[in-house]
C-alpha positions, 0 to 999 in steps of 0.5 A: 453535653448531649449536643456535643456526644451527638455531634461526634458520634456523627463525625465518626460516622461521616469519616467511615462514610467518606473513606468507604466511599473513597475506597470504592471509588479508588477500586472501581478506577483501579479495575477499569485501569486493568481493563483498559489495558485489555482492551487496547493490547500493544500493537505488534511490529510486522515485517512490511512484505511489498505487496505483488507477485508480478511486478511491472514498473517503467520509467522514463527521463526526468526531464521529458513533460510526458505521459506515458501509460502502462497497460497490464493485461494477465492471462484471462483477465481485462487490461489494467492501466489509467482508466482501469486502475484495479482488475481481477490480478493487477493494480495500478499503483501510480499513474504518473502524468508526466509534470502535472501535479507530480512533486516526485521528480521521477516519471514512473508507473508501477502495476503489481499482481495479486497472485501469479497464473499460468500463461501469457502476460502482456505489458503495453505502453501508450503516449498519452502526451508529450508537451516537450515535443522530444521524440523519440521517449526512451522508456524503460520496462522492467517485469519482475516477479517475487521468488519466495515470500523473503522478498527475493526478486527475479528480473524476467524482462528489463529493457529498454524501449521507445515509447515514440508512437501512439503504442509502442510494442508489446512485450510477452512473457510466458510463465510456467505452471510452477510460476517460473519464467 
């Protein structure tokens, strides 16, 4: 009889101990879950704003396997192009090599600025290679600037040029102190 009483008492103590351990573990898991919600907040969606205040882009016919290089120089800065992709003010975002390693189906180079300064902006086109051997190479040049934070764009220069010689011309654009063309 004494042994039965001891076994019954131990069983009650074991049940209480297991319940206390389970409740402590459950409380720990609950607190950890609540803390994890605060450590990893839900990402807020932000509107993607296109970079750059001054945008210079060139395009040429898709059927031509030609590498035309875009070089842009801002006031008081070094030129940015295929061998110098980033500068103080401009970045070359896309260096198109014609049909070589290009699966996009377009011939397009683009340069963006970080900010806008008063002064002369120079845009040069350099015919690096012409595998199609067709002359001249028609190249469209577009220079634009972002007018406001709503991404409204003003086209400063839009022309059809020719890159039929080694370096085929320069387009100069002056910008006043208030950033207008």
